[in-house]
C-alpha positions as CSV (number, residue, x, y, z in Angstrom):
1,M,4.8,-19.0,-28.4
2,H,2.6,-21.7,-26.7
3,L,4.2,-20.9,-23.4
4,I,3.3,-17.2,-23.7
5,L,-0.2,-18.2,-24.7
6,L,-0.4,-20.4,-21.6
7,A,0.7,-17.5,-19.4
8,F,-2.1,-15.3,-20.9
9,A,-4.5,-18.2,-20.3
10,A,-3.4,-18.5,-16.7
11,V,-4.0,-14.8,-16.2
12,A,-7.4,-15.0,-17.8
13,L,-8.3,-18.0,-15.6
14,L,-7.1,-16.0,-12.6
15,I,-9.4,-13.1,-13.4
16,F,-12.3,-15.4,-14.2
17,L,-12.0,-17.2,-10.9
18,I,-11.9,-13.9,-8.9
19,L,-14.6,-12.0,-10.8
20,A,-17.0,-14.7,-12.0
21,V,-16.6,-17.5,-9.5
22,R,-16.0,-15.0,-6.6
23,M,-13.1,-17.2,-5.4
24,H,-10.7,-15.9,-2.8
25,A,-7.6,-14.5,-4.5
26,F,-5.3,-16.9,-2.7
27,L,-7.1,-19.9,-4.1
28,A,-7.5,-18.4,-7.5
29,M,-3.8,-17.7,-7.9
30,L,-2.9,-21.2,-6.5
31,L,-5.2,-22.9,-8.9
32,S,-4.0,-20.8,-11.9
33,A,-0.4,-21.7,-11.0
34,F,-1.2,-25.4,-10.9
35,A,-3.1,-25.2,-14.2
36,M,-0.3,-23.4,-16.0
37,G,2.4,-25.7,-14.7
38,L,0.5,-28.9,-15.7
39,A,-0.6,-27.5,-19.1
40,A,3.0,-26.6,-19.9
41,G,4.0,-30.2,-19.5
42,M,5.7,-30.0,-16.1
43,K,5.5,-33.2,-14.0
44,P,3.2,-32.9,-11.0
45,A,6.0,-33.4,-8.5
46,V,8.0,-30.6,-10.2
47,V,4.9,-28.3,-10.2
48,L,4.5,-28.9,-6.4
49,K,8.2,-28.1,-5.8
50,S,8.0,-25.0,-7.9
51,I,4.9,-23.7,-6.1
52,Q,6.5,-24.5,-2.7
53,A,9.7,-22.7,-3.6
54,G,7.9,-19.6,-4.9
55,F,5.6,-19.5,-1.9
56,G,8.5,-19.6,0.5
57,D,10.6,-17.2,-1.4
58,A,7.8,-14.6,-1.4
59,L,7.1,-14.8,2.3
60,G,10.6,-15.3,3.7
61,F,11.1,-11.5,3.8
62,I,7.6,-10.0,3.6
63,A,6.1,-11.9,6.6
64,V,8.5,-10.3,9.0
65,V,8.0,-6.8,7.6
66,L,4.2,-7.1,7.5
67,G,4.0,-8.5,11.1
68,L,6.2,-5.8,12.6
69,G,4.3,-3.1,10.8
70,A,0.9,-4.4,11.9
71,M,2.0,-4.5,15.5
72,I,3.3,-0.9,15.4
73,G,0.1,0.3,13.9
74,A,-2.0,-1.5,16.6
75,Y,-0.1,0.3,19.4
76,L,-0.4,3.6,17.7
77,E,-4.2,3.1,17.2
78,H,-4.9,1.9,20.7
79,S,-2.9,4.7,22.4
80,G,-4.8,7.4,20.6
81,G,-1.5,8.7,19.2
82,G,-2.8,9.4,15.7
83,R,-5.7,11.5,17.0
84,A,-3.4,13.4,19.4
85,L,-0.9,14.2,16.6
86,A,-3.8,15.4,14.3
87,D,-5.3,17.6,17.1
88,W,-1.9,19.2,17.8
89,L,-1.2,19.9,14.1
90,I,-4.6,21.5,13.7
91,S,-4.0,23.7,16.7
92,K,-0.7,24.9,15.2
93,F,-1.9,25.4,11.6
94,G,-5.1,27.2,12.6
95,Q,-8.6,26.8,11.2
96,E,-7.8,28.4,7.8
97,R,-5.1,25.8,7.1
98,A,-6.7,22.9,8.9
99,A,-6.9,20.9,5.7
100,W,-3.1,21.1,5.4
101,A,-2.7,20.0,9.0
102,L,-5.0,17.0,8.5
103,M,-3.1,16.1,5.3
104,V,0.2,16.1,7.3
105,A,-1.3,14.1,10.1
106,A,-2.7,11.6,7.7
107,F,0.7,11.3,5.9
108,L,2.5,10.5,9.1
109,V,-0.3,8.1,10.4
110,G,-0.6,6.4,7.0
111,M,3.0,5.2,6.9
112,P,2.6,2.3,9.3
113,I,-1.3,2.0,9.4
114,F,-3.6,0.5,6.9
115,F,-5.9,2.8,4.9
116,E,-9.1,1.7,6.6
117,V,-7.7,2.0,10.1
118,G,-6.2,5.4,9.5
119,F,-9.5,6.5,7.9
120,I,-11.5,5.5,11.0
121,I,-9.0,7.2,13.3
122,L,-9.1,10.5,11.5
123,V,-12.7,10.8,10.1
124,P,-14.1,12.2,13.4
125,L,-11.7,15.1,12.9
126,V,-13.1,15.6,9.4
127,Y,-16.6,15.9,10.9
128,S,-15.4,18.2,13.7
129,L,-13.6,20.6,11.4
130,T,-16.6,20.7,9.0
131,R,-18.9,21.7,11.9
132,E,-16.4,24.4,13.0
133,G,-15.4,25.7,9.6
134,K,-18.9,25.6,8.0
135,R,-17.3,24.4,4.7
136,S,-17.8,21.4,2.5
137,L,-16.8,18.2,4.2
138,L,-14.7,17.4,1.1
139,V,-12.3,20.2,2.0
140,Y,-11.0,18.2,4.9
141,G,-12.1,14.7,3.8
142,L,-10.1,14.6,0.5
143,A,-7.0,16.1,2.2
144,M,-7.2,13.3,4.7
145,T,-7.9,10.4,2.4
146,A,-5.3,11.2,-0.3
147,P,-2.1,10.5,1.7
148,L,-3.7,7.5,3.5
149,T,-4.6,5.7,0.2
150,I,-1.4,6.6,-1.6
151,L,0.9,5.4,1.2
152,H,-1.1,2.2,1.5
153,S,-0.2,1.3,-2.1
154,L,3.4,2.7,-2.3
155,V,5.2,2.4,1.0
156,P,6.3,-0.8,2.8
157,P,5.5,-2.2,5.4
158,H,2.1,-2.0,3.7
159,P,1.5,-5.4,2.2
160,A,1.1,-4.7,-1.5
161,P,4.3,-2.5,-2.0
162,A,6.3,-4.9,0.3
163,A,5.3,-7.8,-1.8
164,A,5.9,-6.0,-5.1
165,A,9.4,-4.9,-3.9
166,Q,10.3,-8.5,-2.9
167,L,9.0,-10.1,-6.1
168,L,10.6,-7.5,-8.4
169,G,13.9,-7.6,-6.6
170,A,13.8,-4.0,-5.4
171,D,15.7,-3.2,-2.2
172,L,13.1,-2.7,0.5
173,G,15.0,0.2,2.2
174,H,15.0,2.0,-1.2
175,A,11.4,1.1,-1.7
176,I,10.4,2.8,1.6
177,L,12.4,5.9,0.9
178,Y,11.4,6.3,-2.8
179,G,7.8,5.4,-2.0
180,V,7.7,8.2,0.6
181,L,9.3,10.7,-1.6
182,L,7.1,9.9,-4.6
183,S,4.0,10.0,-2.3
184,I,4.6,13.7,-1.5
185,P,3.9,15.2,-5.0
186,M,1.2,12.6,-5.6
187,T,-0.5,13.8,-2.4
188,L,-0.1,17.5,-3.0
189,I,-1.4,17.4,-6.6
190,S,-4.3,14.9,-6.1
191,G,-5.3,15.7,-2.5
192,M,-4.6,19.4,-2.2
193,W,-4.7,20.8,-5.8
194,Y,-7.5,18.7,-7.2
195,G,-9.1,17.9,-3.9
196,Q,-9.5,21.5,-2.8
197,W,-10.6,22.5,-6.3
198,I,-13.4,20.0,-6.5
199,A,-14.3,20.5,-2.8
200,H,-15.2,24.1,-3.5
201,R,-17.5,23.0,-6.4
202,I,-19.4,20.2,-4.5
203,T,-20.8,21.2,-1.2
204,V,-21.2,18.2,1.1
205,P,-22.6,18.5,4.6
206,I,-21.9,16.1,7.5
207,P,-24.0,13.0,6.8
208,A,-26.9,12.4,9.1
209,S,-25.5,9.0,10.0
210,A,-22.2,10.5,11.2
211,P,-21.6,9.3,14.8
212,E,-20.9,11.8,17.6
213,A,-17.3,12.5,18.3
214,P,-15.8,9.6,20.2
215,E,-14.4,10.1,23.7
216,Q,-10.8,11.1,23.9
217,V,-8.3,8.4,24.9
218,K,-7.1,8.9,28.4
219,N,-3.5,9.7,28.8
220,P,-2.6,9.8,25.1
221,P,1.2,9.9,24.2
222,S,2.9,13.1,23.5
223,V,3.2,14.4,20.0
224,F,6.9,14.1,20.1
225,V,6.7,10.4,21.0
226,V,4.2,9.7,18.2
227,T,6.2,11.7,15.6
228,L,9.5,9.9,16.7
229,L,7.9,6.5,16.3
230,L,6.3,7.3,13.0
231,T,9.5,8.6,11.4
232,L,12.1,6.4,13.2
233,P,12.1,3.5,10.6
234,V,12.5,6.0,7.7
235,I,15.3,7.8,9.5
236,L,17.3,4.6,10.3
237,I,16.9,3.4,6.7
238,L,18.0,6.7,5.3
239,L,21.1,6.8,7.5
240,A,22.1,3.4,6.4
241,T,21.6,4.4,2.8
242,I,23.8,7.6,3.3
243,W,26.6,5.7,5.1
244,P,26.4,2.1,3.7
245,K,29.9,1.1,5.0
246,N,29.0,1.8,8.6
247,E,28.3,-1.7,10.1
248,I,26.1,-0.4,13.0
249,L,24.0,1.8,10.8
250,G,23.9,-1.0,8.3
251,L,22.4,-3.3,11.0
252,L,20.0,-0.7,12.4
253,G,19.0,0.5,8.9
254,H,17.9,-2.9,7.6
255,P,14.1,-2.9,7.4
256,F,13.9,-5.8,9.9
257,S,16.0,-3.9,12.5
258,A,14.5,-0.5,11.8
259,L,10.9,-1.8,12.3
260,L,12.0,-4.0,15.3
261,V,13.6,-1.1,17.1
262,T,10.4,1.0,16.4
263,L,8.2,-1.8,17.7
264,V,10.1,-2.1,20.9
265,G,9.9,1.6,21.3
266,A,6.1,1.5,20.7
267,M,5.7,-1.3,23.2
268,L,7.5,0.8,25.9
269,L,6.3,4.3,25.0
270,L,2.7,3.5,23.9
271,G,2.2,0.5,26.1
272,T,4.2,0.2,29.3
273,A,4.5,4.0,29.8
274,R,0.7,4.3,29.5
275,G,0.0,1.7,32.2
276,L,-0.6,-1.4,30.0
277,S,0.3,-4.7,31.5
278,R,2.4,-7.2,29.8
279,D,-0.7,-9.3,29.1
280,Q,-2.4,-6.3,27.5
281,I,0.6,-5.5,25.3
282,T,0.8,-9.1,24.2
283,T,-3.0,-9.2,23.5
284,L,-2.7,-6.1,21.3
285,A,0.2,-7.7,19.3
286,N,-1.8,-10.9,18.8
287,K,-4.9,-9.0,17.6
288,S,-2.9,-7.0,15.1
289,L,-1.6,-10.2,13.4
290,G,-5.1,-11.6,12.7
291,P,-6.0,-9.5,9.6
292,T,-2.5,-10.2,8.1
293,A,-3.2,-14.0,7.6
294,S,-5.2,-13.5,4.4
295,L,-2.8,-11.0,3.0
296,L,0.2,-13.4,3.6
297,L,-1.6,-16.2,1.8
298,I,-2.3,-13.9,-1.2
299,M,1.4,-12.8,-1.2
300,G,2.6,-16.4,-1.1
301,A,0.3,-17.5,-3.9
302,G,1.6,-14.5,-6.0
303,G,5.1,-15.8,-5.4
304,A,4.0,-19.3,-6.4
305,M,2.5,-18.1,-9.7
306,K,5.7,-16.1,-10.4
307,Q,7.8,-19.2,-9.9
308,I,5.7,-21.3,-12.2
309,I,6.0,-18.6,-15.0
310,V,9.8,-18.7,-14.4
311,D,10.2,-22.5,-14.3
312,T,8.1,-23.1,-17.5
313,G,10.3,-20.7,-19.4
314,A,7.4,-18.4,-20.2
315,G,8.9,-15.5,-18.4
316,A,12.1,-15.5,-20.2
317,M,10.4,-15.9,-23.6
318,A,7.9,-13.1,-22.9
319,G,10.8,-10.9,-21.7
320,K,12.6,-11.4,-25.0
321,M,9.5,-10.6,-27.0
322,L,8.8,-7.5,-24.9
323,A,12.3,-6.3,-25.4
324,A,12.0,-6.7,-29.1
325,T,8.9,-4.5,-29.2
326,H,10.9,-1.6,-27.5
327,I,7.9,-0.9,-25.3
328,S,9.1,0.3,-21.9
329,P,8.5,-2.3,-19.2
330,L,7.5,0.6,-16.9
331,I,4.5,1.3,-19.1
332,V,3.6,-2.4,-19.2
333,A,3.8,-2.6,-15.4
334,F,1.6,0.4,-14.9
335,L,-1.0,-0.7,-17.4
336,M,-1.2,-4.3,-16.1
337,A,-1.6,-3.2,-12.5
338,A,-4.2,-0.6,-13.5
339,V,-6.2,-3.1,-15.6
340,L,-6.2,-5.7,-12.7
341,R,-7.3,-2.9,-10.4
342,V,-10.3,-2.1,-12.5
343,A,-11.1,-5.8,-13.1
344,Q,-11.2,-6.9,-9.5
345,G,-11.1,-3.8,-7.3
346,S,-8.5,-4.4,-4.6
347,A,-5.3,-2.4,-4.9
348,T,-3.5,-5.0,-2.7
349,V,-4.5,-7.9,-4.9
350,S,-3.9,-6.1,-8.2
351,I,-0.4,-5.0,-7.2
352,I,0.7,-8.4,-5.9
353,T,-0.8,-10.2,-8.8
354,A,0.8,-7.9,-11.4
355,A,4.2,-8.2,-9.7
356,G,4.0,-12.0,-9.7
357,I,3.1,-12.1,-13.3
358,L,5.7,-9.5,-14.5
359,A,8.7,-10.3,-12.3
360,P,9.9,-13.3,-14.4
361,I,9.3,-11.4,-17.6
362,V,10.9,-8.0,-16.9
363,K,13.9,-9.3,-14.9
364,V,15.5,-10.7,-18.1
365,M,15.1,-7.5,-20.0
366,P,18.2,-5.3,-20.6
367,G,18.4,-2.2,-18.5
368,Y,15.9,-3.5,-15.9
369,R,15.6,-1.1,-13.0
370,P,13.8,-2.8,-10.1
371,D,13.2,0.3,-8.0
372,L,11.5,2.2,-10.9
373,M,9.6,-0.9,-11.9
374,Y,8.2,-1.3,-8.4
375,L,7.1,2.4,-8.3
376,S,5.5,2.2,-11.7
377,L,3.6,-0.9,-10.9
378,C,2.3,0.5,-7.5
379,C,1.2,3.7,-9.2
380,G,-0.9,1.6,-11.6
381,G,-2.4,-0.4,-8.8
382,T,-3.4,2.7,-6.9
383,S,-4.7,4.7,-9.9
384,L,-8.3,3.6,-10.2
385,S,-10.9,3.0,-7.6
386,I,-14.5,2.3,-8.8
387,V,-17.6,0.6,-7.5
388,N,-15.9,-2.8,-7.0
389,D,-13.4,-1.4,-4.5
390,A,-14.1,-1.4,-0.8
391,G,-12.4,1.9,-0.4
392,F,-14.8,3.5,-2.8
393,W,-17.8,2.6,-0.5
394,I,-15.9,3.6,2.7
395,V,-15.5,7.1,1.3
396,N,-19.1,7.0,-0.2
397,Q,-20.7,6.1,3.1
398,Y,-18.7,8.0,5.7
399,F,-18.8,11.2,3.6
400,G,-22.5,10.8,2.7
401,L,-21.8,11.0,-1.1
402,T,-23.9,9.9,-4.0
403,V,-22.2,7.4,-6.4
404,Q,-21.8,10.2,-9.0
405,Q,-20.2,12.5,-6.4
406,T,-17.8,9.7,-5.3
407,L,-16.7,9.1,-8.9
408,K,-16.1,12.8,-9.4
409,T,-14.1,13.2,-6.2
410,W,-12.5,10.0,-4.9
411,T,-12.1,8.1,-8.3
412,V,-10.7,11.2,-10.1
413,L,-8.4,11.9,-7.2
414,K,-7.1,8.3,-7.4
415,L,-6.6,8.5,-11.1
416,I,-4.7,11.8,-10.8
417,S,-2.4,10.5,-8.1
418,G,-1.5,7.4,-10.1
419,L,-0.8,9.4,-13.3
420,V,1.3,12.0,-11.4
421,G,3.4,9.2,-9.8
422,F,3.8,7.4,-13.1
423,G,4.7,10.6,-14.9
424,I,7.5,11.3,-12.4
425,V,8.8,7.7,-12.7
426,L,9.0,8.1,-16.5
427,A,10.8,11.4,-16.1
428,I,13.3,10.0,-13.7
429,N,13.9,7.0,-16.0
430,A,14.5,9.4,-19.0
431,L,16.8,11.7,-17.1
432,T,19.0,9.1,-15.3
């Protein structure tokens, strides 16, 4: 029992350091891991080896996926491909169904690109459509933000779901496929059903601070090229899943290979074909990797904390106790990620932290299903966005909303999306 109490104390220390001390999540997790290991009676040398092993194990797979995904996103952003795809879809769907067009565009763009980047790319289209359609900005804004934020929390190579899949032992190819499939009903119900319902009840004009429409990128890539590059990794992984015995598809369908093939295609089609020099292509790749440094450190620290919980024996003990209570580990995963999200704001940090804490506990439970556990945890991590979340204020400022309006629209949308996804996961678990 004292080991379990130490694990709870380590989590409490972690939350205290992040919230009260305002410490970086990487340092907070590392200190909490050290404190738990030493308090559990592990020798200092053993604690150091455990942390090193956990750190390396977490990053050995994720670092490659995150790096390749960041580079692909950088080439797509620089080329203007995301904006070109959205413009084309809107022209095909028509003004009356422009919200649907923007949702589809955001879904495709959001698979390799971070939420904040995709938002900045597409928000000028929200302003433009609002001017043309003379409707509430939320009609288009919520249709755009829903898929971006859901994919950011559920689909690798985004950092949080990639880390969660690795820590929980889920197959990354399955994580991508299942994450995409689950994101579709989550987007439709939260972004289109609730989003359009609330948008017609809260009229929001274009904010006075909205910038003028940016200049179009010269020589943007074709819509076919953009769509091909956005869907290529998913297609390769799907083919490898359908024909697992085919060695060539098995190679190309591995997440490393699928993303690498896509990256080479992006460098050629979005770089060389558009007149970029080799130096410019390399510079773009280097710039894209800068923002990933902090995320990689947080992921590694999450792995270190997980390993300490394993090596102290607290994980196995907690797993046995949890199994005896007959509470579904899926519910525990959802609630822990949701609580951490409310406590410290970041979906990325909450998902990685919850995965690091729960991995050694749930893996020893009978009937453990890593793919469903991963989805449940990610749904919890994406489910609540309040005033301590940067995404809350991005939506608030760019859409010109009051705090109350942001809570009624963005926060409720996030809650609905998480509950819908979790409900589907529970239904699948019950039926299979």
